VOGU-3710 file (C-alpha; in Angstrom, 3 decimals, decimal comma):
1> xxxxxxxxxx> 0,000/0,000/0,000  2,920/2,371/0,576  3,595/4,917/3,289  0,983/7,457/4,376  1,070/10,544/2,207  2,045/12,859/5,037  4,981/10,619/6,034  6,762/10,783/2,662  10,525/11,402/3,078  11,934/14,793/2,041
11> xxxxxxxxxx> 13,394/14,935/-1,467  15,003/17,469/-3,793  12,428/19,859/-5,185  11,453/19,610/-8,840  9,444/21,988/-11,002  6,398/20,122/-12,297  3,755/21,241/-14,776  0,498/19,256/-14,828  -1,297/19,933/-18,110  -4,779/19,193/-19,400
21> xxxxxxxxxx> -4,553/19,419/-23,221  -7,256/20,383/-25,700  -9,408/17,891/-27,597  -9,008/17,198/-31,276  -12,575/18,249/-32,153  -15,115/20,804/-30,973  -17,309/19,620/-28,107  -21,105/19,534/-28,229  -21,121/20,352/-24,520  -18,021/22,362/-23,633
31> xxxxxxxxxx> -18,423/21,834/-19,896  -18,008/18,065/-20,373  -14,415/18,373/-21,601  -13,268/21,829/-20,540  -12,603/21,072/-16,885  -9,367/19,679/-15,476  -10,058/16,172/-14,083  -10,129/15,908/-10,292  -7,255/13,440/-10,288  -4,876/16,144/-11,506
41> xxxxxxxxxx> -5,566/18,237/-8,403  -5,023/15,261/-6,110  -1,696/14,486/-7,802  -0,729/18,147/-7,548  -1,580/18,223/-3,838  0,520/15,123/-3,124  3,495/16,613/-4,993  3,218/19,988/-3,273  3,073/18,354/0,128  6,277/16,448/-0,685
51> xxxxxxxxxx> 8,071/19,698/-1,445  7,752/20,134/-5,209  6,779/23,235/-7,150  3,585/22,415/-9,032  1,607/24,385/-11,612  -1,649/23,157/-13,178  -2,423/24,352/-16,706  -5,859/23,998/-18,289  -5,164/24,149/-22,026  -8,520/22,687/-23,068
61> xxxxxxxxxx> -9,508/25,901/-24,906  -6,211/26,467/-26,749  -6,594/24,149/-29,738  -6,444/27,084/-32,173  -3,781/28,918/-30,153  -0,774/26,564/-29,953  1,527/29,561/-29,705  0,104/30,241/-26,230  0,985/26,722/-25,143  4,523/27,157/-26,464
71> xxxxxxxxxx> 4,874/30,494/-24,669  3,780/28,846/-21,430  6,304/26,039/-21,891  9,107/28,529/-22,461  8,051/30,614/-19,463  7,604/27,673/-17,069  10,646/25,598/-18,085  9,465/22,627/-15,998  11,631/19,643/-15,122  8,642/17,323/-15,632
81> xxxxxxxxxx> 5,371/17,684/-17,537  2,516/15,407/-16,534  -0,289/15,165/-19,108  -3,867/14,224/-18,195  -4,795/12,119/-21,223  -8,205/11,096/-22,522  -8,715/9,509/-25,903  -10,121/12,792/-27,201  -7,073/14,895/-26,232  -4,273/12,396/-26,792
91> xxxxxxxxxx> -3,077/14,033/-30,024  -2,771/17,405/-28,322  -0,767/15,754/-25,520  1,543/14,172/-28,106  1,967/17,429/-30,043  2,688/19,407/-26,868  5,142/16,758/-25,634  7,068/17,075/-28,912  7,086/20,873/-28,598  8,329/20,612/-25,028
101> xxxxxxxxxx> 11,174/18,319/-26,100  12,197/20,776/-28,833  12,253/23,627/-26,323  14,101/21,601/-23,664  15,361/18,113/-24,623  15,943/17,323/-20,921  12,303/17,758/-19,890  10,635/14,524/-18,759  7,154/13,826/-20,137  4,683/11,611/-18,281
111> xxxxxxxxxx> 1,262/10,573/-19,581  -1,465/9,722/-17,052  -5,218/9,288/-16,872  -7,527/6,782/-18,528  -6,019/7,369/-21,983  -2,516/6,547/-20,766  -3,738/3,625/-18,652  -5,316/1,884/-21,646  -2,821/2,871/-24,382  0,530/3,013/-22,543
121> xxxxxxxxxx> 2,095/0,395/-24,826  0,851/2,253/-27,918  2,325/5,568/-26,744  5,699/4,106/-25,746  5,953/2,112/-28,986  5,208/4,876/-31,458  5,969/8,213/-29,803  9,525/8,920/-28,578  8,374/12,185/-26,975  6,576/10,156/-24,269
131> xxxxxxxxxx> 9,019/9,074/-21,543  6,714/7,457/-18,959  3,083/6,557/-18,396  1,255/6,243/-15,090  -1,171/3,332/-15,258  -4,208/3,558/-12,981  -4,543/5,858/-9,984  -1,751/8,358/-10,107  -1,131/9,800/-6,650  1,365/7,290/-5,258
141> xxxxxxxxxx> 2,841/6,087/-8,537  3,501/9,556/-9,916  4,893/10,803/-6,600  7,244/7,804/-6,432  8,329/8,396/-10,023  9,081/12,045/-9,267  11,093/10,995/-6,198  13,146/8,652/-8,394  13,653/11,351/-11,049  14,899/13,723/-8,350
151> xxxxxxxxxx> 17,413/11,142/-7,108  20,881/10,353/-8,382  19,660/6,900/-9,440  17,749/8,411/-12,373  21,042/9,165/-14,128  22,238/5,577/-14,236  19,370/3,165/-13,549  15,790/2,499/-14,533  13,042/2,957/-11,934  12,696/-0,084/-9,702
161> xxxxxxxxxx> 10,040/-1,068/-7,223  7,521/1,553/-8,377  4,163/-0,048/-9,196  1,820/1,427/-11,771  4,311/2,976/-14,187  5,290/2,136/-17,762  8,534/3,000/-19,526  10,980/1,577/-22,082  13,192/-1,268/-20,987  15,904/-2,027/-23,532
171> xxxxxxxxxx> 13,925/0,022/-26,035  10,673/-1,914/-25,581  7,539/-0,865/-23,643  7,424/-2,316/-20,147  4,892/-1,881/-17,345  5,529/-2,588/-13,679  3,044/-4,446/-11,497  -0,320/-2,820/-10,848  -0,420/-0,234/-8,113  -2,708/-1,004/-5,207
181> xxxxxxxxxx> -5,622/1,461/-5,082  -5,692/3,976/-2,269  -7,897/2,283/0,317  -8,459/5,235/2,630  -9,376/8,124/0,345  -9,338/10,549/3,277  -5,598/9,861/3,605  -5,094/11,814/0,373  -4,007/15,431/0,868  -6,958/17,765/0,416
191> xxxxxxxxxx> -6,371/19,502/-2,943  -8,567/22,460/-1,935  -5,722/23,512/0,373  -3,611/24,134/-2,720  -5,888/24,770/-5,701  -9,272/26,221/-6,641  -11,707/24,133/-8,701  -15,420/23,340/-9,010  -15,513/19,550/-9,386  -15,877/17,306/-6,336
201> xxxxxxxxxx> -16,180/13,552/-5,872  -17,372/11,495/-2,930  -16,413/8,125/-4,443  -14,049/6,254/-6,688  -15,243/3,208/-8,575  -18,499/1,985/-10,065  -20,261/-1,356/-9,580  -22,054/-1,088/-12,926  -20,886/-2,950/-16,036  -21,818/-0,625/-18,898
211> xxxxxxxxxx> -20,051/-1,929/-21,994  -19,403/1,556/-23,424  -17,743/2,946/-20,264  -14,081/2,725/-19,247  -14,723/3,328/-15,546  -14,967/-0,362/-14,494  -11,512/-1,123/-15,874  -9,859/2,071/-14,645  -11,291/2,255/-11,112  -12,398/-1,317/-10,574
221> xxxxxxxxxx> -15,839/-2,397/-9,424  -15,087/-1,966/-5,714  -16,296/1,470/-4,685  -14,276/3,523/-2,195  -15,637/6,518/-0,330  -14,501/9,771/1,175  -16,074/10,652/4,507  -18,799/13,315/4,507  -16,441/15,501/6,556  -13,656/15,361/3,940
231> xxxxxxxxxx> -16,101/16,078/1,103  -17,804/19,039/2,794  -14,481/20,425/4,056  -13,408/20,753/0,404  -16,673/22,378/-0,556  -16,536/24,853/2,322  -12,918/25,823/1,674  -13,653/26,433/-2,013  -16,867/28,288/-1,170  -14,911/30,690/1,010
241> xxxxxxxxxx> -12,861/31,551/-2,085  -15,984/32,491/-3,990  -17,006/29,194/-5,615  -20,776/28,860/-5,268  -21,579/26,153/-7,844  -20,068/22,666/-7,957  -20,152/19,645/-10,270  -20,218/16,419/-8,253  -18,656/14,059/-10,751  -19,009/10,609/-9,148
251> xxxxxxxxxx> -20,157/7,921/-11,574  -23,052/7,283/-9,157  -23,186/9,801/-6,323  -26,071/8,112/-4,466  -24,573/4,633/-4,020  -24,501/4,999/-0,234  -27,721/6,726/0,804  -26,745/7,259/4,447  -23,449/8,852/3,433  -25,140/11,190/0,952
261> xxxxxxxxxx> -27,742/12,264/3,507  -24,895/12,898/5,981  -23,188/15,098/3,348  -26,399/17,055/2,837  -27,013/17,511/6,549  -23,456/18,756/6,979  -23,866/21,296/4,161  -27,012/22,550/5,887  -25,396/22,552/9,344  -22,572/24,742/8,042
271> xxxxxxxxxx> -25,069/27,016/6,262  -23,187/26,805/2,963  -25,082/28,790/0,338  -24,104/26,591/-2,603  -25,727/24,843/-5,530  -24,479/21,725/-7,240  -25,179/19,125/-9,917  -24,637/15,376/-9,584  -24,746/12,125/-11,556  -26,761/9,139/-10,386
281> xxxxxxxxxx> -28,401/5,865/-11,381  -32,150/5,595/-11,824  -32,359/2,608/-9,460  -30,519/4,416/-6,657  -32,688/7,393/-5,756  -35,795/7,684/-3,614  -37,921/10,486/-2,183  -35,899/10,758/1,032  -32,469/11,135/-0,563  -33,824/13,585/-3,155
291> xxxxxxxxxx> -35,414/15,667/-0,392  -32,101/16,071/1,408  -30,153/16,686/-1,777  -32,522/19,464/-2,797  -32,427/21,120/0,600  -28,621/21,036/0,488  -28,473/22,809/-2,877  -28,638/20,113/-5,561  -30,247/21,606/-8,669  -29,587/18,928/-11,312
301> xxxxxxxxxx> -29,094/15,163/-11,507  -27,939/13,475/-14,715  -29,054/9,921/-15,424  -27,763/7,559/-18,096  -30,939/6,315/-19,762  -29,196/5,485/-23,075  -32,184/4,056/-24,990  -35,897/3,405/-24,818  -35,259/-0,092/-26,170  -34,780/-2,671/-23,386
311> xxxxxxxxxx> -32,867/-4,856/-25,846  -30,385/-2,100/-26,694  -29,928/-1,316/-22,993  -29,185/-4,994/-22,423  -26,559/-4,957/-25,175  -24,980/-1,888/-23,597  -24,814/-3,586/-20,202  -27,331/-1,112/-18,783  -29,358/-3,057/-16,235  -32,266/-0,689/-15,695
321> xxxxxxxxxx> -35,995/-1,052/-16,295  -38,528/1,377/-17,709  -40,125/1,415/-14,262  -36,848/2,538/-12,652  -36,440/5,268/-15,248  -39,980/6,620/-14,917  -39,825/6,625/-11,139  -36,448/8,386/-10,951  -37,439/11,183/-13,318  -40,821/11,757/-11,692
331> xxxxxxxxxx> -39,367/11,861/-8,167  -36,400/14,039/-9,132  -38,461/16,737/-10,834  -41,112/16,660/-8,111  -38,431/17,749/-5,621  -37,431/20,717/-7,761  -34,304/19,110/-9,211  -33,786/19,229/-12,961  -33,561/15,652/-14,278  -31,134/15,431/-17,186
341> xxxxxxxxxx> -31,177/12,365/-19,459  -28,254/10,992/-21,436  -29,183/9,036/-24,556  -26,950/7,065/-26,918  -28,023/6,246/-30,470  -26,425/4,372/-33,342  -26,144/1,305/-31,069  -26,041/-2,419/-31,880  -29,499/-3,319/-33,160  -30,563/0,308/-33,690
351> xxxxxxxxxx> -33,316/0,932/-36,234  -36,329/3,210/-36,657  -38,383/1,044/-34,309  -35,868/1,406/-31,468  -35,677/5,162/-32,112  -39,454/5,309/-31,702  -39,125/3,335/-28,467  -36,710/5,995/-27,225  -39,109/8,761/-28,213  -41,925/6,973/-26,390
361> xxxxxxxxxx> -39,807/6,727/-23,259  -38,900/10,416/-23,537  -42,603/11,222/-23,694  -43,182/9,142/-20,561  -40,383/10,654/-18,435  -40,474/14,252/-19,821  -36,822/15,154/-19,149  -36,148/18,877/-18,818  -32,693/18,421/-20,303  -31,507/15,736/-22,692
371> xxxxxxxxxx> -28,145/15,009/-24,298  -27,918/12,746/-27,347  -24,621/11,042/-28,258  -23,616/8,686/-31,034  -22,156/5,454/-29,615  -18,342/5,585/-29,532  -15,784/2,827/-29,057  -13,044/3,764/-26,602  -10,038/1,778/-25,379  -10,654/0,205/-22,008
381> xxxxxxxxxx> -14,329/-0,576/-22,680  -15,942/-3,959/-23,195  -17,337/-2,835/-26,570  -13,834/-1,955/-27,782  -12,389/-5,281/-26,642  -15,216/-7,134/-28,378  -14,541/-5,156/-31,557  -10,839/-6,044/-31,461  -11,576/-9,740/-30,976  -14,105/-9,861/-33,803
391> xxxxxxxxxx> -12,171/-7,754/-36,296  -8,543/-8,491/-35,464  -7,912/-4,745/-35,139  -5,052/-3,538/-32,935  -4,371/-0,330/-31,040  -2,621/0,879/-34,190  -5,981/2,284/-35,269  -5,163/5,154/-32,907  -2,252/6,157/-35,132  -4,941/7,851/-37,205
401> xxxxxxxxxx> -5,537/11,439/-36,170  -9,027/10,730/-34,827  -10,698/11,044/-31,431  -12,666/7,837/-31,514  -14,250/5,102/-33,588  -18,006/5,445/-33,992  -19,830/2,151/-33,593  -21,810/2,515/-36,823  -18,507/2,616/-38,756  -17,928/-1,049/-37,916
411> xxxxxxxxxx> -21,554/-2,223/-38,201  -22,614/-2,964/-41,811  -26,285/-2,683/-40,845  -25,856/1,045/-40,072  -24,762/3,960/-42,233  -23,623/7,496/-41,511  -26,709/8,926/-43,222  -29,039/6,694/-41,238  -27,439/7,483/-37,872  -27,470/11,198/-38,674
421> xxxxxxxxxx> -31,183/10,895/-39,396  -31,705/9,067/-36,088  -30,111/11,960/-34,213  -32,085/14,580/-36,105  -35,346/12,786/-35,337  -34,565/12,446/-31,625  -33,551/16,072/-31,188  -36,341/17,616/-33,254  -39,093/15,642/-31,508  -37,599/16,369/-28,098
431> xxxxxxxxxx> -37,373/20,112/-28,755  -40,941/20,208/-30,111  -42,248/18,647/-26,910  -39,990/20,398/-24,401  -42,314/23,375/-23,685  -45,068/20,941/-22,724  -42,673/19,022/-20,474  -41,670/22,237/-18,704  -45,217/23,436/-18,208  -46,384/20,065/-16,879
441> xxxxxxxxxx> -43,894/19,936/-13,980  -45,546/18,700/-10,773  -43,856/19,637/-7,482  -44,398/18,064/-4,069  -46,271/20,190/-1,569  -43,806/20,671/1,291  -43,581/24,192/2,697  -39,871/23,942/3,452  -39,325/23,379/-0,297  -41,399/26,342/-1,491
451> xxxxxxxxxx> -38,312/28,553/-1,698  -36,296/25,909/-3,600  -39,340/25,303/-5,859  -39,440/29,008/-6,754  -35,706/28,967/-7,498  -36,129/25,848/-9,646  -39,013/27,221/-11,712  -37,392/30,621/-12,217  -34,090/29,020/-13,224  -35,905/26,792/-15,716
461> xxxxxxxxxx> -37,749/29,837/-17,074  -34,469/31,685/-17,534  -33,149/28,767/-19,596  -35,958/29,361/-22,101  -35,732/33,153/-21,974  -31,999/33,842/-22,192  -30,156/30,586/-21,438  -29,285/27,431/-23,353  -32,723/26,962/-24,910  -33,167/30,595/-25,982
471> xxxxxxxxxx> -31,016/30,069/-29,063  -32,640/26,800/-30,166  -34,980/27,668/-33,019  -36,634/24,233/-32,909  -38,179/24,978/-29,492  -41,546/26,770/-29,918  -43,155/29,373/-27,643  -40,047/29,967/-25,557  -41,068/33,371/-24,170  -44,584/32,190/-23,312
481> xxxxxxxxxx> -43,136/29,185/-21,463  -40,681/31,420/-19,607  -43,422/33,801/-18,502  -45,616/30,936/-17,298  -42,758/29,504/-15,247  -41,729/32,877/-13,769  -45,299/33,561/-12,616  -45,640/30,085/-11,200  -42,364/30,561/-9,303  -43,732/33,676/-7,596
491> xxxxxxxxxx> -46,704/31,702/-6,333  -44,295/29,564/-4,301  -41,961/32,327/-3,072  -40,764/35,788/-4,027  -37,407/35,422/-5,812  -35,493/38,201/-7,599  -34,886/36,119/-10,728  -38,619/35,783/-11,411  -39,254/39,540/-11,148  -36,237/40,242/-13,322
501> xxxxxxxxxx> -37,297/37,718/-15,948  -40,845/39,069/-16,153  -39,489/42,613/-16,425  -37,149/41,692/-19,273  -39,915/39,848/-21,134  -42,124/42,945/-20,868  -39,254/45,098/-22,158  -38,871/42,808/-25,165  -42,560/43,410/-25,926  -41,970/47,170/-25,462
511> xxxxxxxxxx> -44,480/47,053/-22,611  -42,448/49,444/-20,479  -45,306/50,278/-18,113  -45,805/46,582/-17,400  -42,062/46,141/-16,988  -41,880/49,057/-14,537  -44,739/47,641/-12,497  -43,240/44,179/-11,996  -39,655/45,391/-11,551  -40,688/48,047/-9,027
521> xxxxxxxxxx> -42,434/45,383/-6,980  -39,301/43,218/-7,175  -37,049/46,103/-6,111  -39,311/46,889/-3,151  -38,860/43,333/-1,947  -35,145/43,139/-2,833  -33,864/46,732/-2,611  -30,195/45,708/-2,809  -30,487/43,665/-5,997  -28,443/45,539/-8,642
531> xxxxxxxxxx> -29,909/43,683/-11,612  -33,461/44,623/-10,660  -32,377/48,235/-10,163  -30,590/48,497/-13,496  -33,414/46,800/-15,377  -36,038/49,065/-13,787  -33,952/52,138/-14,633  -33,674/50,997/-18,257  -37,468/50,740/-18,487  -37,803/54,308/-17,153
541> xxxxxxxxxx> -35,171/55,459/-19,676  -37,221/53,894/-22,452  -40,222/55,965/-21,372  -38,060/59,108/-21,309  -38,117/59,443/-17,507  -34,372/59,944/-17,066  -34,612/61,722/-13,656  -36,439/58,718/-12,156  -33,956/56,332/-13,782  -31,055/58,325/-12,328
551> xxxxxxxxxx> -32,681/58,285/-8,893  -32,858/54,467/-9,023  -29,284/54,141/-10,304  -27,509/56,492/-7,880  -27,300/53,921/-5,044  -25,690/51,534/-7,553  -22,872/53,902/-8,563  -19,650/51,925/-8,918  -21,459/48,777/-9,990  -20,176/47,779/-13,461
561> xxxxxxxxxx> -23,678/47,198/-14,868  -24,936/50,559/-13,625  -22,186/53,068/-14,410  -22,751/53,386/-18,162  -26,480/53,964/-17,617  -25,780/56,543/-14,907  -23,616/58,526/-17,314  -26,277/58,329/-20,047  -28,965/59,544/-17,621  -26,823/62,437/-16,427
571> xxxxxxx> -26,196/63,553/-19,996  -29,919/63,360/-20,818  -30,908/65,320/-17,703  -28,220/67,927/-18,361  -29,305/68,402/-21,985  -32,915/68,957/-20,920  -31,864/71,597/-18,389
//
């Protein structure tokens, strides 16, 4: 298992850059690939607490700006660069590693993450710019590798006795024995003491066996847990630095109901004003756990539904029933939590009948957010291994400059045109129906949830009015839906967002009197809300009442949203005088 992290012996300090490279292609959902994985922060914390200088670089948005990456490499001049590698960003990691070697031939490059864990032999065979790979969990293995690199032994010998690393032995790829997983996750140094981030995790591991997912192989099926105290300590420390929204990125956050409820109670006990989104499994939620999650600030739960066809779910290793799915979505939304559904199409056995089954299930569960993906084959998944066995393909397919292999490309019964049509049908029908799904939301009648219900409805309304859905032409009646939801929110509780949204909608209709009426009521209830004040002033400006607008804006002087309007009002008043 190795020594405790806080008992590591002192060692010469090294300058280490931990980098998260950009993906090869644009992302449909930027937030899914634009965030540095949590493991990078844990590795960074371990290295800092053993005396090394560590910088974390998020280069996920720099695909079209490689010169910025090169400038950073020249400025940092690290001794070691550790790359967090997924299949989608592996080519960027390889390109950056080559650039780093050109700038400083002595720099040591280390690949880690799920991409390196599944393709270490491929990288070390074909790409001289890769010196080492960390296979599996990285905290202990990478720290031990850095300790060896900092020692005199690194000049004359190969690393010995370090589990979980791969390198070249006599010019050929070699991997040491597997590293034992960290049993006590709370023994890991708390990365929030060193870095600021918005992703948290309560667990490592997943007991599910989805054939399209690499988690079972990377983490193993045995789930390990942080304590509620460790988890909420991170959240509180980050919250004190101004982070108010968190992504809880466990594969299945609700595996241990008692632990999750303890987390929620602790958030409430500490009076942390935070909101957060989580991922769960439709068979692992009930009314009690959802109640506590909502009270503690959970606003969204994502569920992997994958398909409306039970046969396709079976082929994907997704052991869930329609009953589980319906129950989870109904309960989640009823507690004022947005239920987000992930769907995969272009699967084994997919046809127009199975697409209709998916549409029927969507109609039954009425998700308020849905994400549709084409089935991919990734190294480390059961689907990929099955493909290799059947086709005789090797990992050399990844020498092509591609992110992934789409399943339909290896299935003669499917074509690109057909799968594209599947996706278009799913999205268009979902968007057509979405207003009805939003307006049909049924919320449980518990007075302590009236405030959260109002926040939920007003946030959903804002999504239609000026958020993600506002720019989707396929969604009909967006402003009508938003207004309905804002007014319904105010029946549960008075929230600034609902007044603001109704005021903006009235402004869009040039109903400035109506806008002034609703915004004035909102400002009376929330006199310190700058957005309500600015919006109300703008409505008065549109009616030509600049003195009244200026009167409303004066208390907001110095606020960035207010200053330009204050100057415009002063000019207008001065000109009239």
